PDB file of N, CA, C and O in Angstrom:
ATOM      1  N   MET A   1     134.629  15.489 153.249  1.00  0.00           N
ATOM      2  CA  MET A   1     135.857  15.062 152.953  1.00  0.00           C
ATOM      3  C   MET A   1     135.994  15.214 151.384  1.00  0.00           C
ATOM      4  O   MET A   1     135.206  14.635 150.636  1.00  0.00           O
ATOM      5  N   ALA A   2     137.174  16.131 150.838  1.00  0.00           N
ATOM      6  CA  ALA A   2     137.388  16.537 149.475  1.00  0.00           C
ATOM      7  C   ALA A   2     137.734  15.034 148.709  1.00  0.00           C
ATOM      8  O   ALA A   2     138.354  14.086 149.190  1.00  0.00           O
ATOM      9  N   VAL A   3     137.155  15.146 147.441  1.00  0.00           N
ATOM     10  CA  VAL A   3     137.624  13.908 146.525  1.00  0.00           C
ATOM     11  C   VAL A   3     139.089  13.778 146.742  1.00  0.00           C
ATOM     12  O   VAL A   3     139.590  12.736 147.164  1.00  0.00           O
ATOM     13  N   HIS A   4     139.776  14.849 146.448  1.00  0.00           N
ATOM     14  CA  HIS A   4     141.424  14.831 146.201  1.00  0.00           C
ATOM     15  C   HIS A   4     141.913  14.176 147.497  1.00  0.00           C
ATOM     16  O   HIS A   4     142.799  13.337 147.330  1.00  0.00           O
ATOM     17  N   GLU A   5     141.476  14.411 148.864  1.00  0.00           N
ATOM     18  CA  GLU A   5     142.046  14.042 150.042  1.00  0.00           C
ATOM     19  C   GLU A   5     141.839  12.468 149.859  1.00  0.00           C
ATOM     20  O   GLU A   5     142.812  11.759 150.114  1.00  0.00           O
ATOM     21  N   ALA A   6     140.834  11.955 149.502  1.00  0.00           N
ATOM     22  CA  ALA A   6     140.600  10.473 149.465  1.00  0.00           C
ATOM     23  C   ALA A   6     141.611   9.859 148.479  1.00  0.00           C
ATOM     24  O   ALA A   6     142.111   8.770 148.760  1.00  0.00           O
ATOM     25  N   VAL A   7     141.922  10.461 147.404  1.00  0.00           N
ATOM     26  CA  VAL A   7     142.786   9.888 146.566  1.00  0.00           C
ATOM     27  C   VAL A   7     144.340   9.997 147.248  1.00  0.00           C
ATOM     28  O   VAL A   7     145.110   9.042 147.351  1.00  0.00           O
ATOM     29  N   GLU A   8     144.567  11.146 147.612  1.00  0.00           N
ATOM     30  CA  GLU A   8     145.793  11.138 148.245  1.00  0.00           C
ATOM     31  C   GLU A   8     146.061  10.236 149.497  1.00  0.00           C
ATOM     32  O   GLU A   8     147.143   9.687 149.706  1.00  0.00           O
ATOM     33  N   ARG A   9     145.022  10.147 150.265  1.00  0.00           N
ATOM     34  CA  ARG A   9     145.047   8.997 151.278  1.00  0.00           C
ATOM     35  C   ARG A   9     145.256   7.782 150.847  1.00  0.00           C
ATOM     36  O   ARG A   9     146.036   7.054 151.461  1.00  0.00           O
ATOM     37  N   ALA A  10     144.553   7.314 149.640  1.00  0.00           N
ATOM     38  CA  ALA A  10     144.800   5.994 149.000  1.00  0.00           C
ATOM     39  C   ALA A  10     146.151   5.829 148.474  1.00  0.00           C
ATOM     40  O   ALA A  10     146.721   4.750 148.636  1.00  0.00           O
ATOM     41  N   LYS A  11     146.692   6.746 147.891  1.00  0.00           N
ATOM     42  CA  LYS A  11     147.858   6.797 147.324  1.00  0.00           C
ATOM     43  C   LYS A  11     149.051   6.538 148.671  1.00  0.00           C
ATOM     44  O   LYS A  11     150.026   5.808 148.495  1.00  0.00           O
ATOM     45  N   GLU A  12     148.849   7.100 149.717  1.00  0.00           N
ATOM     46  CA  GLU A  12     149.707   6.999 150.778  1.00  0.00           C
ATOM     47  C   GLU A  12     149.434   5.535 151.227  1.00  0.00           C
ATOM     48  O   GLU A  12     150.335   4.706 151.091  1.00  0.00           O
ATOM     49  N   PHE A  13     148.239   5.180 151.755  1.00  0.00           N
ATOM     50  CA  PHE A  13     148.215   3.657 151.974  1.00  0.00           C
ATOM     51  C   PHE A  13     148.712   2.836 151.020  1.00  0.00           C
ATOM     52  O   PHE A  13     149.349   1.923 151.545  1.00  0.00           O
ATOM     53  N   GLU A  14     148.690   2.781 149.932  1.00  0.00           N
ATOM     54  CA  GLU A  14     149.098   1.904 148.899  1.00  0.00           C
ATOM     55  C   GLU A  14     150.626   2.011 149.032  1.00  0.00           C
ATOM     56  O   GLU A  14     151.283   0.977 148.917  1.00  0.00           O
ATOM     57  N   ARG A  15     151.178   3.063 149.242  1.00  0.00           N
ATOM     58  CA  ARG A  15     152.670   3.212 149.234  1.00  0.00           C
ATOM     59  C   ARG A  15     153.116   2.344 150.609  1.00  0.00           C
ATOM     60  O   ARG A  15     154.032   1.523 150.576  1.00  0.00           O
ATOM     61  N   LEU A  16     152.429   2.608 151.674  1.00  0.00           N
ATOM     62  CA  LEU A  16     152.788   1.921 152.803  1.00  0.00           C
ATOM     63  C   LEU A  16     152.476   0.371 152.790  1.00  0.00           C
ATOM     64  O   LEU A  16     153.172  -0.434 153.407  1.00  0.00           O
ATOM     65  N   ALA A  17     151.377   0.020 152.040  1.00  0.00           N
ATOM     66  CA  ALA A  17     151.128  -1.536 151.727  1.00  0.00           C
ATOM     67  C   ALA A  17     152.283  -2.030 151.208  1.00  0.00           C
ATOM     68  O   ALA A  17     152.903  -2.890 151.834  1.00  0.00           O
ATOM     69  N   VAL A  18     152.700  -1.592 150.080  1.00  0.00           N
ATOM     70  CA  VAL A  18     153.736  -1.907 149.372  1.00  0.00           C
ATOM     71  C   VAL A  18     155.194  -2.166 150.010  1.00  0.00           C
ATOM     72  O   VAL A  18     155.963  -3.095 149.762  1.00  0.00           O
ATOM     73  N   HIS A  19     155.378  -0.970 150.996  1.00  0.00           N
ATOM     74  CA  HIS A  19     156.644  -1.037 151.880  1.00  0.00           C
ATOM     75  C   HIS A  19     156.491  -2.329 152.772  1.00  0.00           C
ATOM     76  O   HIS A  19     157.434  -3.113 152.885  1.00  0.00           O
ATOM     77  N   TRP A  20     155.417  -2.510 153.333  1.00  0.00           N
ATOM     78  CA  TRP A  20     155.276  -3.437 154.217  1.00  0.00           C
ATOM     79  C   TRP A  20     155.318  -5.019 153.638  1.00  0.00           C
ATOM     80  O   TRP A  20     155.804  -5.972 154.247  1.00  0.00           O
ATOM     81  N   ALA A  21     154.741  -5.054 152.425  1.00  0.00           N
ATOM     82  CA  ALA A  21     154.616  -6.424 151.830  1.00  0.00           C
ATOM     83  C   ALA A  21     156.214  -6.768 151.429  1.00  0.00           C
ATOM     84  O   ALA A  21     156.772  -7.844 151.645  1.00  0.00           O
ATOM     85  N   ARG A  22     156.762  -5.680 150.842  1.00  0.00           N
ATOM     86  CA  ARG A  22     158.196  -5.960 150.413  1.00  0.00           C
ATOM     87  C   ARG A  22     158.859  -6.427 151.716  1.00  0.00           C
ATOM     88  O   ARG A  22     159.494  -7.482 151.743  1.00  0.00           O
ATOM     89  N   ASN A  23     158.725  -5.710 152.705  1.00  0.00           N
ATOM     90  CA  ASN A  23     159.298  -5.978 154.112  1.00  0.00           C
ATOM     91  C   ASN A  23     159.078  -7.453 154.442  1.00  0.00           C
ATOM     92  O   ASN A  23     160.043  -8.159 154.732  1.00  0.00           O
ATOM     93  N   ALA A  24     157.886  -7.918 154.408  1.00  0.00           N
ATOM     94  CA  ALA A  24     157.314  -9.289 154.772  1.00  0.00           C
ATOM     95  C   ALA A  24     158.021 -10.177 153.960  1.00  0.00           C
ATOM     96  O   ALA A  24     158.506 -11.182 154.479  1.00  0.00           O
ATOM     97  N   ASN A  25     158.172  -9.935 152.609  1.00  0.00           N
ATOM     98  CA  ASN A  25     158.671 -10.682 151.846  1.00  0.00           C
ATOM     99  C   ASN A  25     160.184 -11.203 151.829  1.00  0.00           C
ATOM    100  O   ASN A  25     160.635 -12.272 151.416  1.00  0.00           O
ATOM    101  N   GLU A  26     160.784 -10.169 152.376  1.00  0.00           N
ATOM    102  CA  GLU A  26     162.274 -10.176 152.575  1.00  0.00           C
ATOM    103  C   GLU A  26     162.456 -10.654 153.876  1.00  0.00           C
ATOM    104  O   GLU A  26     163.535 -10.313 154.361  1.00  0.00           O
ATOM    105  N   GLY A  27     161.708 -11.368 154.626  1.00  0.00           N
ATOM    106  CA  GLY A  27     161.963 -11.877 155.909  1.00  0.00           C
ATOM    107  C   GLY A  27     161.971 -10.863 157.087  1.00  0.00           C
ATOM    108  O   GLY A  27     162.843 -10.884 157.956  1.00  0.00           O
ATOM    109  N   GLY A  28     160.914  -9.947 157.060  1.00  0.00           N
ATOM    110  CA  GLY A  28     161.066  -8.717 158.122  1.00  0.00           C
ATOM    111  C   GLY A  28     160.268  -9.515 159.151  1.00  0.00           C
ATOM    112  O   GLY A  28     159.999 -10.714 159.083  1.00  0.00           O
ATOM    113  N   PRO A  29     159.921  -8.621 160.153  1.00  0.00           N
ATOM    114  CA  PRO A  29     159.079  -8.833 161.361  1.00  0.00           C
ATOM    115  C   PRO A  29     157.864  -9.689 160.845  1.00  0.00           C
ATOM    116  O   PRO A  29     157.524  -9.727 159.663  1.00  0.00           O
ATOM    117  N   PRO A  30     157.251 -10.368 161.867  1.00  0.00           N
ATOM    118  CA  PRO A  30     156.047 -11.339 161.639  1.00  0.00           C
ATOM    119  C   PRO A  30     154.986 -10.367 161.308  1.00  0.00           C
ATOM    120  O   PRO A  30     154.270 -10.617 160.339  1.00  0.00           O
ATOM    121  N   GLU A  31     154.803  -9.327 161.969  1.00  0.00           N
ATOM    122  CA  GLU A  31     153.538  -8.184 161.854  1.00  0.00           C
ATOM    123  C   GLU A  31     153.606  -7.516 160.547  1.00  0.00           C
ATOM    124  O   GLU A  31     152.648  -6.831 160.191  1.00  0.00           O
ATOM    125  N   ALA A  32     154.776  -7.662 159.699  1.00  0.00           N
ATOM    126  CA  ALA A  32     154.706  -6.860 158.330  1.00  0.00           C
ATOM    127  C   ALA A  32     153.645  -7.300 157.458  1.00  0.00           C
ATOM    128  O   ALA A  32     153.046  -6.454 156.794  1.00  0.00           O
ATOM    129  N   ALA A  33     153.332  -8.557 157.377  1.00  0.00           N
ATOM    130  CA  ALA A  33     152.492  -9.146 156.373  1.00  0.00           C
ATOM    131  C   ALA A  33     150.962  -8.576 157.114  1.00  0.00           C
ATOM    132  O   ALA A  33     150.115  -8.213 156.298  1.00  0.00           O
ATOM    133  N   ALA A  34     150.686  -8.510 158.198  1.00  0.00           N
ATOM    134  CA  ALA A  34     149.472  -8.039 158.635  1.00  0.00           C
ATOM    135  C   ALA A  34     149.210  -6.670 158.519  1.00  0.00           C
ATOM    136  O   ALA A  34     148.077  -6.238 158.306  1.00  0.00           O
ATOM    137  N   LEU A  35     150.433  -5.803 158.680  1.00  0.00           N
ATOM    138  CA  LEU A  35     150.513  -4.281 158.385  1.00  0.00           C
ATOM    139  C   LEU A  35     150.130  -4.269 156.809  1.00  0.00           C
ATOM    140  O   LEU A  35     149.131  -3.643 156.456  1.00  0.00           O
ATOM    141  N   ALA A  36     150.898  -4.939 155.894  1.00  0.00           N
ATOM    142  CA  ALA A  36     150.529  -4.838 154.612  1.00  0.00           C
ATOM    143  C   ALA A  36     149.032  -4.871 154.286  1.00  0.00           C
ATOM    144  O   ALA A  36     148.427  -4.091 153.551  1.00  0.00           O
ATOM    145  N   GLN A  37     148.568  -5.873 154.939  1.00  0.00           N
ATOM    146  CA  GLN A  37     147.071  -6.455 154.542  1.00  0.00           C
ATOM    147  C   GLN A  37     146.186  -5.215 154.981  1.00  0.00           C
ATOM    148  O   GLN A  37     145.225  -4.797 154.335  1.00  0.00           O
ATOM    149  N   THR A  38     146.683  -4.651 156.259  1.00  0.00           N
ATOM    150  CA  THR A  38     145.858  -3.452 156.829  1.00  0.00           C
ATOM    151  C   THR A  38     145.851  -2.358 155.860  1.00  0.00           C
ATOM    152  O   THR A  38     144.802  -1.899 155.409  1.00  0.00           O
ATOM    153  N   PHE A  39     147.158  -1.883 155.495  1.00  0.00           N
ATOM    154  CA  PHE A  39     147.146  -0.735 154.725  1.00  0.00           C
ATOM    155  C   PHE A  39     146.430  -0.928 153.377  1.00  0.00           C
ATOM    156  O   PHE A  39     145.822  -0.012 152.822  1.00  0.00           O
ATOM    157  N   GLY A  40     146.538  -2.155 152.892  1.00  0.00           N
ATOM    158  CA  GLY A  40     146.032  -2.604 151.426  1.00  0.00           C
ATOM    159  C   GLY A  40     144.349  -2.105 151.846  1.00  0.00           C
ATOM    160  O   GLY A  40     143.783  -1.266 151.145  1.00  0.00           O
ATOM    161  N   SER A  41     143.779  -2.622 152.848  1.00  0.00           N
ATOM    162  CA  SER A  41     142.379  -2.597 153.099  1.00  0.00           C
ATOM    163  C   SER A  41     141.999  -1.237 153.169  1.00  0.00           C
ATOM    164  O   SER A  41     141.016  -0.798 152.571  1.00  0.00           O
ATOM    165  N   LEU A  42     142.945  -0.379 154.068  1.00  0.00           N
ATOM    166  CA  LEU A  42     142.687   1.116 154.122  1.00  0.00           C
ATOM    167  C   LEU A  42     142.683   1.801 152.683  1.00  0.00           C
ATOM    168  O   LEU A  42     141.850   2.662 152.398  1.00  0.00           O
ATOM    169  N   ALA A  43     143.726   1.340 151.736  1.00  0.00           N
ATOM    170  CA  ALA A  43     143.821   2.047 150.551  1.00  0.00           C
ATOM    171  C   ALA A  43     142.479   1.651 149.538  1.00  0.00           C
ATOM    172  O   ALA A  43     142.046   2.455 148.712  1.00  0.00           O
ATOM    173  N   ALA A  44     141.938   0.376 149.728  1.00  0.00           N
ATOM    174  CA  ALA A  44     140.828   0.167 149.176  1.00  0.00           C
ATOM    175  C   ALA A  44     139.595   0.857 149.755  1.00  0.00           C
ATOM    176  O   ALA A  44     138.619   1.103 149.046  1.00  0.00           O
ATOM    177  N   ALA A  45     139.643   1.127 150.893  1.00  0.00           N
ATOM    178  CA  ALA A  45     138.441   1.758 151.494  1.00  0.00           C
ATOM    179  C   ALA A  45     138.427   3.359 150.992  1.00  0.00           C
ATOM    180  O   ALA A  45     137.398   3.972 150.709  1.00  0.00           O
ATOM    181  N   ALA A  46     139.718   3.877 150.945  1.00  0.00           N
ATOM    182  CA  ALA A  46     139.710   5.247 150.320  1.00  0.00           C
ATOM    183  C   ALA A  46     139.319   5.352 148.913  1.00  0.00           C
ATOM    184  O   ALA A  46     138.594   6.235 148.456  1.00  0.00           O
ATOM    185  N   ARG A  47     139.892   4.312 148.206  1.00  0.00           N
ATOM    186  CA  ARG A  47     139.487   4.362 146.658  1.00  0.00           C
ATOM    187  C   ARG A  47     137.764   4.299 146.604  1.00  0.00           C
ATOM    188  O   ARG A  47     137.048   4.937 145.833  1.00  0.00           O
ATOM    189  N   MET A  48     137.418   3.525 147.450  1.00  0.00           N
ATOM    190  CA  MET A  48     135.868   3.248 147.307  1.00  0.00           C
ATOM    191  C   MET A  48     135.147   4.524 147.890  1.00  0.00           C
ATOM    192  O   MET A  48     134.041   4.795 147.422  1.00  0.00           O
ATOM    193  N   GLU A  49     135.635   5.259 148.786  1.00  0.00           N
ATOM    194  CA  GLU A  49     135.209   6.640 149.309  1.00  0.00           C
ATOM    195  C   GLU A  49     135.180   7.422 148.129  1.00  0.00           C
ATOM    196  O   GLU A  49     134.170   8.102 147.947  1.00  0.00           O
ATOM    197  N   HIS A  50     136.167   7.463 147.224  1.00  0.00           N
ATOM    198  CA  HIS A  50     136.590   8.295 146.131  1.00  0.00           C
ATOM    199  C   HIS A  50     135.378   8.108 144.945  1.00  0.00           C
ATOM    200  O   HIS A  50     134.814   9.022 144.343  1.00  0.00           O
ATOM    201  N   MET A  51     135.175   6.786 144.809  1.00  0.00           N
ATOM    202  CA  MET A  51     134.264   6.335 143.847  1.00  0.00           C
ATOM    203  C   MET A  51     132.791   6.614 144.210  1.00  0.00           C
ATOM    204  O   MET A  51     131.968   6.984 143.372  1.00  0.00           O
ATOM    205  N   ALA A  52     132.514   6.416 145.497  1.00  0.00           N
ATOM    206  CA  ALA A  52     131.253   6.938 146.055  1.00  0.00           C
ATOM    207  C   ALA A  52     130.777   8.423 145.755  1.00  0.00           C
ATOM    208  O   ALA A  52     129.678   8.816 145.366  1.00  0.00           O
ATOM    209  N   SER A  53     132.119   9.240 146.101  1.00  0.00           N
ATOM    210  CA  SER A  53     131.706  10.573 145.786  1.00  0.00           C
ATOM    211  C   SER A  53     131.583  10.951 144.352  1.00  0.00           C
ATOM    212  O   SER A  53     130.819  11.841 143.980  1.00  0.00           O
ATOM    213  N   ARG A  54     132.377  10.232 143.517  1.00  0.00           N
ATOM    214  CA  ARG A  54     132.140  10.290 142.024  1.00  0.00           C
ATOM    215  C   ARG A  54     130.644   9.979 141.558  1.00  0.00           C
ATOM    216  O   ARG A  54     129.974  10.736 140.854  1.00  0.00           O
ATOM    217  N   MET A  55     130.284   8.915 141.993  1.00  0.00           N
ATOM    218  CA  MET A  55     128.995   8.360 141.857  1.00  0.00           C
ATOM    219  C   MET A  55     127.906   9.331 142.266  1.00  0.00           C
ATOM    220  O   MET A  55     127.004   9.628 141.482  1.00  0.00           O
ATOM    221  N   ARG A  56     127.981   9.788 143.399  1.00  0.00           N
ATOM    222  CA  ARG A  56     126.869  10.772 143.881  1.00  0.00           C
ATOM    223  C   ARG A  56     127.019  12.120 142.919  1.00  0.00           C
ATOM    224  O   ARG A  56     125.994  12.632 142.469  1.00  0.00           O
ATOM    225  N   VAL A  57     128.159  12.609 142.654  1.00  0.00           N
ATOM    226  CA  VAL A  57     128.125  13.671 141.646  1.00  0.00           C
ATOM    227  C   VAL A  57     127.484  13.094 140.358  1.00  0.00           C
ATOM    228  O   VAL A  57     126.448  13.684 140.052  1.00  0.00           O
ATOM    229  N   LEU A  58     127.777  12.278 139.688  1.00  0.00           N
ATOM    230  CA  LEU A  58     127.212  11.658 138.420  1.00  0.00           C
ATOM    231  C   LEU A  58     125.474  11.549 138.583  1.00  0.00           C
ATOM    232  O   LEU A  58     124.684  11.778 137.667  1.00  0.00           O
ATOM    233  N   GLY A  59     125.131  11.172 139.886  1.00  0.00           N
ATOM    234  CA  GLY A  59     123.616  10.831 140.055  1.00  0.00           C
ATOM    235  C   GLY A  59     123.220  12.224 140.167  1.00  0.00           C
ATOM    236  O   GLY A  59     122.152  12.474 139.608  1.00  0.00           O
ATOM    237  N   GLU A  60     123.849  13.280 140.791  1.00  0.00           N
ATOM    238  CA  GLU A  60     123.132  14.785 140.847  1.00  0.00           C
ATOM    239  C   GLU A  60     123.018  15.168 139.352  1.00  0.00           C
ATOM    240  O   GLU A  60     121.954  15.636 138.947  1.00  0.00           O
ATOM    241  N   GLN A  61     124.110  14.984 138.478  1.00  0.00           N
ATOM    242  CA  GLN A  61     124.006  15.347 137.210  1.00  0.00           C
ATOM    243  C   GLN A  61     122.860  14.749 136.358  1.00  0.00           C
ATOM    244  O   GLN A  61     122.196  15.391 135.544  1.00  0.00           O
ATOM    245  N   LEU A  62     122.720  13.482 136.640  1.00  0.00           N
ATOM    246  CA  LEU A  62     121.813  12.700 135.916  1.00  0.00           C
ATOM    247  C   LEU A  62     120.350  13.312 136.218  1.00  0.00           C
ATOM    248  O   LEU A  62     119.529  13.478 135.317  1.00  0.00           O
ATOM    249  N   GLU A  63     120.119  13.606 137.461  1.00  0.00           N
ATOM    250  CA  GLU A  63     118.663  14.329 138.044  1.00  0.00           C
ATOM    251  C   GLU A  63     118.623  15.592 137.288  1.00  0.00           C
ATOM    252  O   GLU A  63     117.568  15.926 136.749  1.00  0.00           O
ATOM    253  N   ALA A  64     119.651  16.303 137.203  1.00  0.00           N
ATOM    254  CA  ALA A  64     119.719  17.729 136.548  1.00  0.00           C
ATOM    255  C   ALA A  64     119.152  17.433 134.925  1.00  0.00           C
ATOM    256  O   ALA A  64     118.208  18.022 134.399  1.00  0.00           O
ATOM    257  N   VAL A  65     119.898  16.485 134.372  1.00  0.00           N
ATOM    258  CA  VAL A  65     119.541  16.258 132.936  1.00  0.00           C
ATOM    259  C   VAL A  65     118.043  15.613 132.650  1.00  0.00           C
ATOM    260  O   VAL A  65     117.384  15.793 131.626  1.00  0.00           O
ATOM    261  N   LYS A  66     117.705  14.905 133.673  1.00  0.00           N
ATOM    262  CA  LYS A  66     116.282  14.383 133.753  1.00  0.00           C
ATOM    263  C   LYS A  66     115.265  15.709 133.809  1.00  0.00           C
ATOM    264  O   LYS A  66     114.294  15.898 133.077  1.00  0.00           O
ATOM    265  N   GLY A  67     115.670  16.422 134.690  1.00  0.00           N
ATOM    266  CA  GLY A  67     114.543  17.652 134.892  1.00  0.00           C
ATOM    267  C   GLY A  67     114.551  18.440 133.695  1.00  0.00           C
ATOM    268  O   GLY A  67     113.475  18.860 133.269  1.00  0.00           O
ATOM    269  N   SER A  68     115.820  18.745 132.983  1.00  0.00           N
ATOM    270  CA  SER A  68     115.721  19.410 131.743  1.00  0.00           C
ATOM    271  C   SER A  68     114.894  18.788 130.667  1.00  0.00           C
ATOM    272  O   SER A  68     114.136  19.423 129.934  1.00  0.00           O
ATOM    273  N   MET A  69     115.086  17.543 130.628  1.00  0.00           N
ATOM    274  CA  MET A  69     114.211  16.667 129.400  1.00  0.00           C
ATOM    275  C   MET A  69     112.738  16.741 129.920  1.00  0.00           C
ATOM    276  O   MET A  69     111.912  16.901 129.022  1.00  0.00           O
ATOM    277  N   ASP A  70     112.307  16.667 131.034  1.00  0.00           N
ATOM    278  CA  ASP A  70     111.054  16.760 131.313  1.00  0.00           C
ATOM    279  C   ASP A  70     110.386  18.224 131.273  1.00  0.00           C
ATOM    280  O   ASP A  70     109.163  18.304 131.155  1.00  0.00           O
ATOM    281  N   THR A  71     111.083  19.244 131.358  1.00  0.00           N
ATOM    282  CA  THR A  71     110.939  20.485 130.989  1.00  0.00           C
ATOM    283  C   THR A  71     110.749  20.756 129.522  1.00  0.00           C
ATOM    284  O   THR A  71     109.851  21.498 129.125  1.00  0.00           O
ATOM    285  N   LEU A  72     111.596  20.153 128.719  1.00  0.00           N
ATOM    286  CA  LEU A  72     111.462  20.142 127.296  1.00  0.00           C
ATOM    287  C   LEU A  72     110.171  19.354 126.581  1.00  0.00           C
ATOM    288  O   LEU A  72     109.479  19.698 125.622  1.00  0.00           O
ATOM    289  N   ARG A  73     110.125  18.326 127.310  1.00  0.00           N
ATOM    290  CA  ARG A  73     108.819  17.599 126.892  1.00  0.00           C
ATOM    291  C   ARG A  73     107.670  18.300 127.207  1.00  0.00           C
ATOM    292  O   ARG A  73     106.710  18.291 126.437  1.00  0.00           O
ATOM    293  N   ARG A  74     107.659  18.932 128.296  1.00  0.00           N
ATOM    294  CA  ARG A  74     106.167  19.704 128.464  1.00  0.00           C
ATOM    295  C   ARG A  74     106.283  20.892 127.606  1.00  0.00           C
ATOM    296  O   ARG A  74     105.171  21.299 127.270  1.00  0.00           O
ATOM    297  N   LYS A  75     107.353  21.648 127.096  1.00  0.00           N
ATOM    298  CA  LYS A  75     107.186  22.739 126.308  1.00  0.00           C
ATOM    299  C   LYS A  75     107.024  22.225 124.828  1.00  0.00           C
ATOM    300  O   LYS A  75     106.367  22.973 124.105  1.00  0.00           O
ATOM    301  N   LEU A  76     107.488  21.128 124.287  1.00  0.00           N
ATOM    302  CA  LEU A  76     107.195  20.670 122.947  1.00  0.00           C
ATOM    303  C   LEU A  76     105.909  20.417 122.877  1.00  0.00           C
ATOM    304  O   LEU A  76     105.268  20.022 123.851  1.00  0.00           O
ATOM    305  N   PRO A  77     105.263  20.678 121.391  1.00  0.00           N
ATOM    306  CA  PRO A  77     103.934  20.295 121.274  1.00  0.00           C
ATOM    307  C   PRO A  77     103.906  18.701 121.001  1.00  0.00           C
ATOM    308  O   PRO A  77     104.840  18.008 120.596  1.00  0.00           O
ATOM    309  N   ASP A  78     102.650  18.321 121.313  1.00  0.00           N
ATOM    310  CA  ASP A  78     102.447  16.862 121.095  1.00  0.00           C
ATOM    311  C   ASP A  78     102.438  16.612 119.590  1.00  0.00           C
ATOM    312  O   ASP A  78     101.842  17.372 118.827  1.00  0.00           O
ATOM    313  N   ARG A  79     103.087  15.569 119.186  1.00  0.00           N
ATOM    314  CA  ARG A  79     103.053  14.967 117.733  1.00  0.00           C
ATOM    315  C   ARG A  79     102.313  13.795 117.697  1.00  0.00           C
ATOM    316  O   ARG A  79     102.178  13.182 116.637  1.00  0.00           O
TER     317      ARG A  79
END
């Protein structure tokens, strides 16, 4: 799943959560509050998916930097 897809999904879920929360606040149907909470939870899950993807990329970059530093250490003379 692409990172941008997770962000777009989160935005859509957030929009729906706001819609249903406003609907529940204005005396809408009884299930409106439950729907707002459900969409809020889905938005949070999509944001977490995005964050996990970014953390995975950062971890891979850190490993690459660590490997480069190890190579440099081996090439530098002992002081």
